N, C-alpha and C positions, 0 to 999 in steps of 0.2 A: 504493500500499499504506500502511496506517495506520502511524503512528509510536508505538511503545511508549515510554512515559516510566517508567523504573524508578527505584527508590530508589538514589541514588548512594552509592558509598563515598567519603566525604569525607576520610578518613584511612586509612593502612594498617592501623590497629587497629579501624576501625569495623566492627561487626557488625550493629547495628541503629540506627535513628534514629527520632525522633519527627516527625511531620508537623505542624508548628506552625501553618502558615497557608497557604492558597491565595491567591495574588494575582491569579489569573485565575479565571473561572468558565466552566462549560460553555457553549459557543457563542461565546466570544470568539475573535477572530483573534489568532494568535500569529505572531511572526517569529523568525528566529535571533538569540539574544541576549537576548530577553525573559525577565524573571524569572517563573517560574511559581509557585514555592512557597518557603516557608522551612522548612528542615530543622533541627532541634535535634539535635546530636550530643552525645556525652559531654563535649565541650569548648566548644563554641560553637554559635551560630546561623548558619547558612550559607544561601545562595540557590541554587536550582536553576534553570538557565537552559535555554531551548529551543535545541535544536541545528538546528532546521528550521523552515519556516513551515507554517502550516495553520490549522485550526480545532481548539480544545480540545473534542473530541466527547464525552468521558466521563472523569469523575473516579472512580477506583476506590477510593481510600483517602481518607476524609473527614478534614478538618482536625482536629487534636486527638488523633488516633490515635497511640498510643504503641508503641514497640518493633516498628517496621516493618522486617523483615530486609532487608539489602542485596540489591539486584537483584530485589526484588518489584516487580510492576507496580503502579504508583500512578495512572496516566492514560493515555488514548489520544488522540492528535492525528490528525485527519483530513487527509490530504494534499490538494493542490490537485486539484480535480475530483472529489473524493469527497463524497458526502452525509453530513455529520456525523450525521444522524438514523439513517441505515443503519448507520454504524459503531457508534453507541451501541445500537441494537436488537440488533445482532449480539452485542454484549458483554453484554446483560442475561440471556442464558441463556433467551430466549424460544423461539419456533418455529424461528428460524435455528439455535439452539443444538442442535437435534437432528440436523443434517445429518451429523456424523461417525458416527452409528449405521449408516449405510448401507455404511460401509467398515470391515471388521474389521481389527484391528491385525496387523502382521506378527509371525510366530512369534518372530523373533530380536530383536524390539524390546522392551527392558525396560519394564515397566509403570511409568508416572510419575504422580505426583499433580499435576503442573502442568497448567494448562489446555491442552487440545489445540488445535492450529491447524486450522481448516477453511476450505475455499474456498467461499464462498457463491455459489451459481450466479447469474450475471448481474451481480454487482457487480465482479468482476475483481480483488478483492484478498482478502488474508488477514485473518482477525479472530479474536479470542480467543472460544472457545466458551462459556466461562463465566468471568465476572469479578466475581462476587459476593463472592469471598474471594481474598486474595493468594496467589500460588503458593508452594509450599514449597521449591522449588529442587531440586537434585540430591541424591539419597540417598547415604549413604557405601556403599562397596563391601560387598556381602554383606547390606545391611539390606533386609529384606523389608517391604513395605508390609502393614500390618494388614488383616485382612478388615473389610469395610464392615459397619456395623450395619443396623438396619432402616431408618434414614433414608438409606441410600446410602453415598456416599464419606465417609470419615472425614477431617476437616480438621485436621491436626496439624502442629506445628513439627517440623523435623528432630531437634532435641534432644530433644523430648518422645518422639518415636518411638524414638530411640536408647535413652533410659532406660527406656521401657516394655518394650523387647525384652530388656535386660539383666536387669530385675527380674521378667520374666513377667507384665507387666500387659496386659490386654485393653483396647485403646483404645475399643472400642465400648461399654465399661461406664463411661467416664470423661466426665464433664461438663466441657465446655470453657468457660473464662472469658475467652479471647482475643477478638479482633474476629470477629464473625460465628460465634461459637461455636467457634472454633478451640481446639484442645487445646494448651495450652502447658506448659512445664516445671513451673510450680507446681501444675497440676492433677494431673500424674502423681505428683509428690511427695506431694501430699495423699492421693491414692489409696493410695500405698505406706503412709504413716503410718497410715491408717485400716485397713489390712489387707484392703481391698476391691479388686475389679476384677482379682483375680489370674486370669490366663489358665488354662483348664482343661487345655489340650492337653498341657503338659509334665508334668502331675501323673499319676502311676501310681495305679491303684485299689488300695485296700487288699485283701489276700488275704481270700477269704471264709471260709477255714478258720481264721483267726487267732482265738484265744480272747478276746483283748482288744486293743483298738486302743491303740497307744502315743500318748501325748499329742503333738499336732501341734506342730512346731517353731515358735518365734516368728517373726513375719514379719521378714525381713531389714531392718536399718536402711538408710535411704537412703545412697547412696554419698557424698553431701555431708557426712554425719554425721562421716566421718573428718576433715574439716577443722574440726570444731566442733559445738556443740549445734544441734539443729533449732529452728525458730522455736517450735514448740509446747513443747518442752522449756524454752526460755528463759522463755516466758510462764509456765510452771507454777512457776517460782520466786517469782513476784510476785503480789500480790493484785490481782484485777481492780479497774479504776477508779482505780489509783494511778499509771498511766502512760499516755502517748499514743503511738500507733504512727505513726511517720513514714515513709511510703514512701521507697524508695530511687530517687533520680534516676540518670540515665545517668552523670553525673560521679562520684557517690559509688560507684556500682557499679564503674566502671572503676578508680578509685583503690584500692578494697579488692582488686580482682583483681590489679592490676599490682604493687602493693607487697606483697601477700601472696606472689606469685610471686617477687618480688625477694628476699624474706627466705628463701624456701625454695631458690631456685636460686643465688643469688650468695653466696658465702661472705664475709661482711662481717668486716673487723677495723677497729679505730679507733685513731687517733693524735691526741694533744691537745698543744697548745702554748699558752703564754701570750705575747701580743704587747704590747709596750708602745706606747702610742698618743700620747705627748706630741708627738713631732716631726710626726706625721701631722695631729694636731688644729691645730698651729700653722700648717703648710703649707695645710690647708683653709681656715682662716680668712683666710690671706693671698690665696689664689686667689679666694675668694668676694668679697672687697672689691675686687679688681682687675677683676671681671667687668663688661663693658659693659652698656648698657641698650638696650631696644627703643624704638620710637617711643612706646610707651605708658608708658615710665619703668620697665618691669620688667627685672630682670636677665637677661642672655642665658643664664645657667646659675646653679644653686646646688648645689654639690657635697655629697653626703652621705658618710658614712663608707662605706656600701655601695658607693658608686661606686668608692672606693679598693680595696675588697675584690675587686671584679669585675676591675678592672684588674690587681691583684696576682695573682689566680688565672690570668688569661690569660698574663701574662708568666712566672709560675712553670712553667706547662705547656710553655712554649717553652725554658725553661732546663733542664727535665727531659723531653726529647722522648719517651723511652720510656714516660712516664706519660700522654702525650697520645694515648691509645688506648682502643678499646673491644673487648669480647669479641664474636666473630662465630661462635661454636660450633666451627668447625673451623679457626679462625685468628684472629689479633688484627689489627685494623685501626688503624694509626697515621696521624695527621693532620698536614697541613702548617701548619694554623692553629689557634688556640685558640678553641673555642666554648664559652661559659660560660652555663648556664641560671641563671635566677634565679627562686626561688619567689615568687609573688605570691598572697596569700591573698585569697579572695573568699567570698561567702556559699555555704556548702555544699560548699567544696572549695578547690582551688588550680590555678593555671596555672604553668607554668615556661617563659616566653619565653626565647629563646636570643640572646645578644649574639654575633653573628658576628664573627670576627677580633678578639676582645676585646684581643688583644696589640698590635694595630696602632692601635686607636682612642684618641683623646684622652679624658681624664677628662670633659670638658665633652660630647662626643659620647655617651659611655656614659650620662652623667646624663640627657641630653634623651631618648635612646632609651628608658631605662627609665621615665621619666615618661609617655611615649607608650604604651609596652607596658602599664603598669600601669593606666592609664585605660581602654584597650580590653579588658584582661583583665576588669576588673570589669563592663564592658557586655557581655562574651562576644562580642567582635567580632575576636578574633585569628584570623589565618589559620592553617591547619595547618602551613604551612612556617615559621611564626614561633615555634612552641612544640615542634617536633619535632626530634630529633637532639641535638647537643650531646655534649661529652665528660665534663663535670663540671657541677655546679650548686652554687649558693650559697643556703643557708637561713638568714636572719638573724632571730632573735627577740629581738635586743637591745633593740628598742623596747618589749617587754613586760616588761623587767627580768629576763629569763632569763640566768642566769650561764653555765650549761653544759648541753648536751644533745647527743645523737647523732641523726643523720638516716638515713633509709632511701634507698639509692641508687635512682635513677629509671632503670629499664632504658630503652635499652640502654647508658646512661652507666656509667662505671667508678669514679665517685667522687662524693662530695657533701661540701661544707664546711658544717658547723654553726657559726654565729657567734653568740656571747653578747654581753651588754651590756658596755660600757666602764665600769670603775669604778676609783676610786682605792684604791691598795693600798700597804702598807708593804713595801719591799724593802730589800736591803742592797746599797749601792753604794759601792765603794772602802772597804770596812769600816765604813761607817756607814749607819744607816737612813735611807731616803729615801722620799718619797711620790711614786708614779707612777701614771698611768692606764693600766690593764691591760685587755685584751680576750682571752677565752678562745675558742679555735677548735678544733674536733674534725673531723678528716677521716675519713670512712667510705670504705674502699677495698674494691674487688672483688678478692679474692685470686687469682682466675684471671688477672687482668691485671697487678695490682701486687703484688709481694712486700713484705715488711715494709721492707726497706732502701730500695726504690723509692719507696714511700709516704713514708718518712721524708725522703727527698731532696725530694719535692714539698712537703711542708708546711714544711720548713725553708727552702726557696726563698721560699715564701709569707711566712713570718715575716720573713725578711730584708728583703723589699720593704716590708712594713708598717712596719717599724721605721726603715727608710731610704727614705722615700716620694719623695725627690728622684729616686731611680732610675726612678720611673715617667714622669718628665717628659722624659727624654732617649732 
């Protein structure tokens, strides 16, 4: 039986991926563990490995194709003893593709838009009857497939079908802009905005005896308009030719979606403290001077202020264990170790790799881990398990001269620390003015997990560790 290669779910939140590159071509022999293709997710470029051996008989989704839904068919591998040409021919929708017409579907089997499996006489294995377009997957309960237009079956994404049903749009009248003419979300949105393609069935005919027809109500605005202006509305505010349209990549779409949800769902409140840095800066200089060197003469580590901040957050979570928790809808999850994410800016977005057991690691270990994470984040080579999870995060904009800001919590985490630049300020000590170096830090808290007093305990523990940094070494 041929082996179906599906678009993998490379992270729990992944819904679609871009097929960046095929590393094998049709006719190539593959064995278990061979890398077949590179997939671009919203966060990284990952590799798809073969799980069995055989011949790559058919590539369904061409490289460079964007927004391929998870679990869609992307290729077929012929197993040992099978003729790759036969497998490919059966998948092309040619003469063999007509075989299923001989058997009527069972009455109790719901109609599906996914390619039907057929058994081709004489070859002894199952193959896809039609693979010119990726399958749409299961439909939501109660969602009826739209009637096919003159061209036969309508190829549309599940989301496009759902929106079309809600808005009364006839998919047969919508032109698809997706791969192989597939109707996708933006096509339905465009049809709604244009007031075209309205399905006629739900509309009642106007009474013949009515003396005058009432003005037709305006077409309902897209559901997405509740979250903001539509693309056409935004364009309307600006003169053509004065702006450039930049398409959204997967990362920017995910950041926009998740952080919008975070602000709408997680009730944020903010706590700000000023931390004196004089003792920390002196200890940092002393530790960096005492660092050993490698064979190349490079220091074994070079501590930054951010390394101290990460360590301090890890220890603070252990000192206030009730704050070392996340919201899980019907319960709160409390953790035994401190896991601190660190925001790393890259072109077009950011990653938040997580320092595991930050409370237990030395400053030098944290420093070297962060250098490795930052390098691989900028190359989009982080593994999902390296940037998922965490209880809190650190976002440091001090290197840009930012004195104070508030950050948005990264779900499912329950807090995030916004760190500003260290600067010299005049304060009163022992009744006299004194110049000290001060850093402002603001903790954003999810009120579902942390109440005001609990959040205050956490940031107070952090401030104490920053101002008495020797406590991080014992």
